[in-house]
C-alpha positions in Angstrom: 87.7 32.0 15.4 86.2 35.1 16.9 86.5 34.9 20.7 83.3 33.6 22.4 83.5 36.6 24.7 82.1 38.7 21.9 78.9 36.7 22.2 78.8 37.1 25.9 77.7 39.9 28.2 81.2 41.1 28.8 83.5 41.2 25.8 86.8 40.3 27.4 86.3 39.2 31.0 86.8 35.6 30.1 90.5 36.2 29.0 93.2 35.2 31.7 94.8 38.6 32.4 97.4 37.4 34.9 98.6 34.3 33.0 100.5 34.6 29.8 99.9 32.0 27.0 102.7 30.2 25.2 101.1 31.0 21.8 103.1 33.5 19.7 101.9 37.0 19.4 101.1 38.6 16.0 104.1 40.3 14.6 103.4 44.1 14.5 103.4 45.9 11.2 106.4 48.1 10.4 104.2 51.2 10.3 101.2 50.3 12.5 97.8 51.8 11.7 95.0 52.3 14.2 93.4 49.2 12.9 96.5 47.1 13.1 97.0 48.2 16.7 93.5 47.3 17.6 93.8 43.9 16.0 97.2 43.4 17.8 95.5 44.2 21.1 92.8 41.6 20.4 95.5 39.1 19.6 97.3 39.9 22.9 94.1 39.1 24.7 93.7 35.8 22.9 97.2 34.7 24.0 96.8 36.0 27.6 98.8 39.2 27.3 96.3 41.4 29.1 98.7 44.1 30.2 100.0 44.6 26.7 96.5 44.8 25.3 95.5 47.3 28.0 98.5 49.5 27.1 97.8 49.4 23.4 94.1 50.2 23.9 95.0 53.0 26.2 97.3 54.5 23.5 94.6 54.0 20.9 91.9 55.8 22.9 94.3 58.7 23.6 95.4 59.0 20.0 91.9 58.8 18.6 89.3 59.5 21.3 86.4 59.0 18.9 87.4 55.5 18.0 84.4 54.0 19.7 85.3 50.4 19.2 88.6 50.9 20.9 86.9 52.8 23.7 84.5 49.9 24.2 87.2 47.2 24.3 89.3 49.4 26.7 86.4 50.0 29.0 85.4 46.3 29.0 89.0 45.2 29.7 89.2 47.7 32.6 85.8 46.3 33.9 87.2 42.8 33.7 90.3 43.8 35.7 88.1 45.4 38.3 86.5 42.1 39.1 83.1 43.4 38.1 82.6 42.0 34.5 78.8 42.4 34.8 78.9 46.2 34.6 79.1 46.1 30.8 75.9 46.1 28.8 74.6 42.9 27.3 76.2 42.0 24.0 72.7 41.7 22.4 71.9 45.3 23.3 71.0 47.0 20.0 73.0 50.0 20.9 76.2 47.9 20.8 75.3 45.7 17.9 77.1 47.9 15.4 80.3 47.9 17.4 80.3 44.1 17.7 79.8 43.9 13.9 82.7 46.3 13.3 84.9 44.3 15.7 84.2 41.1 13.7 84.8 42.7 10.3 88.0 44.4 11.4 89.4 41.3 13.2 88.6 38.9 10.4 89.6 41.0 7.4 92.6 42.9 8.8 94.3 39.5 9.3 93.4 38.3 5.8 96.2 38.1 3.3 95.5 37.1 -0.3 97.1 33.7 -1.2 100.5 34.2 -2.8 100.4 34.5 -6.6 96.7 35.5 -6.8 94.8 38.5 -8.2 91.3 39.8 -7.7 88.9 37.7 -9.8 86.9 40.6 -11.0 89.8 42.1 -13.1 91.4 40.1 -15.9 93.1 43.1 -17.5 93.5 46.7 -16.5 94.5 49.3 -19.0 97.7 51.2 -18.4 95.7 54.5 -18.3 94.6 53.4 -14.8 97.6 53.4 -12.4 95.4 52.5 -9.5 92.3 50.4 -8.9 89.8 50.3 -5.9 88.0 47.1 -5.1 85.4 47.3 -2.3 84.6 43.9 -0.8 81.0 44.8 0.2 80.1 41.7 2.3 83.3 42.1 4.3 83.2 45.9 4.7 86.7 46.3 3.2 88.3 48.7 0.7 91.3 47.4 -1.2 93.7 49.7 -3.2 95.7 48.1 -6.0 98.6 49.5 -8.0 98.7 48.7 -11.7 102.3 48.0 -12.6 102.6 47.0 -16.2 99.3 45.1 -16.0 100.2 43.3 -12.7 98.0 44.3 -9.8 99.6 44.7 -6.4 97.6 45.2 -3.2 99.1 48.2 -1.5 96.5 49.1 1.1 93.4 47.8 2.7 91.0 49.3 5.3 87.6 49.0 6.9 84.6 50.8 5.4 80.9 51.1 6.1 78.1 50.6 3.5 74.4 51.2 3.2 72.1 50.2 6.1 70.2 47.7 3.9 73.3 46.1 2.5 74.2 46.0 -1.2 72.5 45.4 -4.6 71.0 48.9 -5.3 68.1 49.0 -7.7 66.0 52.0 -6.9 66.3 55.4 -5.3 65.7 55.3 -1.6 66.2 51.5 -1.2 69.2 52.3 1.2 71.5 49.9 -0.6 75.0 50.3 -2.0 75.3 49.5 -5.8 77.1 46.4 -7.1 79.1 47.2 -10.3 82.0 48.9 -12.0 82.3 52.6 -11.6 84.8 55.5 -12.0 85.7 58.3 -9.7 84.6 61.5 -11.3 86.2 64.2 -9.1 86.4 65.5 -5.5 84.1 67.4 -3.2 85.9 69.2 -0.5 85.1 69.5 3.1 84.1 73.2 2.6 81.5 72.2 0.0 79.7 69.6 2.1 77.8 69.2 5.4 79.7 67.8 8.4 78.1 64.3 7.7 80.7 63.8 4.9 83.7 64.6 7.1 86.9 65.5 5.1 85.3 65.3 1.7 83.9 62.9 -0.9 84.9 61.1 -4.1 81.8 60.9 -6.3 81.2 57.8 -8.5 79.4 57.7 -11.8 76.4 55.8 -10.5 74.1 55.1 -12.4 76.6 53.9 -15.1 75.6 52.8 -18.6 74.7 49.3 -17.4 72.6 50.6 -14.5 70.7 52.8 -16.8 70.1 50.0 -19.3 68.8 48.0 -16.3 66.6 51.0 -15.3 68.2 51.3 -11.9 67.6 54.7 -10.3 69.2 56.8 -7.6 72.1 59.2 -7.5 74.9 60.6 -5.3 76.8 57.4 -4.6 80.2 58.5 -3.2 83.2 57.3 -1.2 83.3 59.8 1.7 84.4 60.5 5.2 82.5 60.7 8.5 81.5 63.4 11.0 84.4 64.3 13.3 82.3 63.3 16.3 83.2 59.7 15.4 86.2 57.8 14.0 84.2 55.6 11.6 80.5 54.8 11.0 78.9 51.4 11.6 79.3 48.6 8.9 75.8 49.3 7.7 74.7 52.9 8.3 74.8 55.0 5.1 72.0 55.7 2.6 74.0 54.0 -0.2 77.5 55.4 -0.1 80.8 53.8 1.1 82.1 55.6 4.2 85.5 55.5 5.8 87.6 57.2 8.4 88.6 60.7 7.4 92.3 59.7 7.6 91.7 56.8 5.2 89.8 59.0 2.8 92.6 61.7 2.8 95.2 58.9 2.3 93.2 57.4 -0.6 92.6 60.7 -2.5 96.1 61.2 -4.0 96.1 57.8 -5.6 92.8 58.0 -7.4 92.0 61.7 -8.0 92.5 62.9 -11.6 92.9 59.4 -13.1 89.3 58.4 -13.6 90.2 55.5 -11.4 87.9 52.4 -11.6 86.1 51.4 -8.5 84.6 47.9 -8.3 81.8 47.5 -5.8 81.9 43.7 -5.5 79.3 41.4 -4.0 81.9 38.6 -3.8 85.6 39.2 -4.0 87.4 36.0 -4.9 91.1 35.6 -5.6 92.3 33.8 -8.8 95.7 32.2 -9.4 97.7 34.5 -11.8 98.1 31.6 -14.3 94.4 30.9 -14.3 93.5 34.6 -14.7 96.1 34.9 -17.5 94.6 32.0 -19.3 91.1 33.3 -19.0 92.3 36.8 -20.1 94.2 35.6 -23.1 91.3 33.3 -24.2 88.9 36.3 -24.1 91.2 38.7 -25.7 91.7 36.3 -28.6 87.9 36.2 -28.9 87.7 40.0 -29.1 90.6 40.1 -31.6 88.7 37.6 -33.8 85.7 39.9 -33.6 87.9 42.9 -34.6 89.7 41.1 -37.4 86.5 39.9 -39.1 85.1 43.4 -39.0 88.3 44.8 -40.5 88.4 42.1 -43.2 84.8 43.0 -44.1 83.7 39.5 -43.3 80.3 40.9 -42.3 78.6 37.5 -41.6 81.5 36.3 -39.5 81.5 39.6 -37.6 77.8 39.5 -37.0 78.1 35.9 -35.7 79.6 37.3 -32.5 76.3 39.0 -31.6 73.7 37.2 -29.5 70.0 37.0 -30.4 69.1 39.3 -27.5 71.7 42.0 -28.6 70.6 45.6 -28.4 72.4 48.9 -29.0 71.4 52.6 -29.5 67.7 51.7 -29.9 68.3 48.8 -32.3 67.6 45.2 -31.7 69.5 42.3 -33.3 67.6 42.4 -36.6 67.9 46.1 -37.0 71.6 46.0 -36.2 72.3 43.2 -38.7 70.4 45.1 -41.5 72.3 48.3 -40.6 75.8 46.6 -40.7 75.1 44.7 -43.9 74.1 47.9 -45.6 77.0 50.0 -44.3 79.7 47.4 -44.8 78.6 46.8 -48.4 79.5 50.4 -49.2 83.1 50.2 -47.9 86.2 49.5 -50.0 88.3 49.1 -46.9 87.8 49.1 -43.1 90.6 49.6 -40.5 89.8 48.8 -36.9 92.2 49.2 -34.0 91.7 48.6 -30.2 93.7 50.3 -27.5 93.4 50.8 -23.7 91.8 47.4 -23.1 90.3 46.6 -19.7 88.6 43.3 -19.1 86.3 42.6 -16.1 84.2 39.8 -14.8 81.3 42.0 -13.9 80.3 41.7 -10.2 76.8 40.6 -9.5 76.1 39.6 -13.1 77.0 36.5 -15.2 78.8 38.5 -17.8 82.2 39.9 -19.0 82.7 43.6 -19.7 85.4 44.7 -22.2 86.1 48.4 -22.1 88.4 49.9 -24.7 89.2 52.7 -27.2 88.0 51.8 -30.7 89.7 53.6 -33.6 87.7 53.1 -36.8 88.7 54.2 -40.3 87.1 53.5 -43.7 87.2 55.1 -47.1 84.5 57.6 -46.2 84.4 57.8 -42.4 86.7 57.8 -39.3 86.0 57.9 -35.5 87.5 57.3 -32.1 85.3 56.3 -29.2 85.5 54.7 -25.8 83.4 51.6 -26.0 81.9 49.1 -23.5 81.1 45.6 -24.8 79.0 43.2 -22.7 79.4 39.5 -23.3 77.3 36.6 -21.9 77.6 32.8 -22.3 74.8 31.0 -24.1 73.3 27.7 -23.0 75.6 26.0 -25.6 78.6 27.5 -23.9 79.4 30.1 -26.6 80.2 33.7 -25.6 78.1 36.3 -27.4 77.9 40.1 -27.3 74.5 41.2 -26.0 75.1 44.9 -25.4 77.4 47.5 -26.9 77.6 51.1 -25.9 79.8 54.2 -26.3 80.8 55.8 -23.0 79.4 59.2 -22.4 
């Protein structure tokens, strides 16, 4: 539970500084970060170790003078020790509201550990071509970096981020919201190319993606980027749509994701699934896609078309036009060979649908092609899964 002092006029004055508690302190990390040190100091205060907290906060403010939250906690603790707790501004002061929010996000999420044997629920399968994956938990202001080891996702790093000032769920240019969806990092913009607002640089995302454009969402320039050097981080909700983070965190993230077209999931709700449950859902869906592929390859045109929903659209064709086109084309083939590689399978954030992304290799007696394809599936009222959108990636 977040200390009641955070809702009071003085953040920490209520904590007993001269009397130690019997409660165990949090075990420090092997290689403490600025955030872990901050959270450790807060834990010290919870258990009555005021002197230890003071020393940690003193070190933090010396190490990173622009870490405003650490400065606030340090100043408030000094004020409490002085016997004049009332000198701090009221907690409801708008000028301090962002720092209180940052404190809550950091304290709650830095302590959170995914339950053993779980994986992020948005990702059922990640292709081997992506060695790393970024999942941003938008409601909790948290970026999580996963390593993809033979299809097994391992959380290797997590840190605080800021998002847009109006929250998430971007639909239009200028709405000051961060998008919800699945994107890819497209490159790097260096410090020298950008104004000071972006700090050490930026990792651009491909917003609007194909799905966004289909939904007629507008806007541009959604990046993961740093912050001005006058501050350590920005407030939890302060950007025009981008995801912001400490410059040190951005520089540390860059080598993992640059040059790999790394997926970035901007999630409105990050849940954790048991590996066995995720594997069952993954295998069930992959079998469904394999059935679709095999019927196409067997020239079972009607069986193949049965996978497409009544609301299906692609490349300017509705369901009726697509059906007529496929019947006409398949009737001219003496053989069809279809192979699928590089499969990624996602539960799309913010939408009741599944996204299959894969490389499709097609060959027939008079045509061959290779394309990266996105296939969107949705469950009908009867419980059947049908394809309602199919697109080739740009």
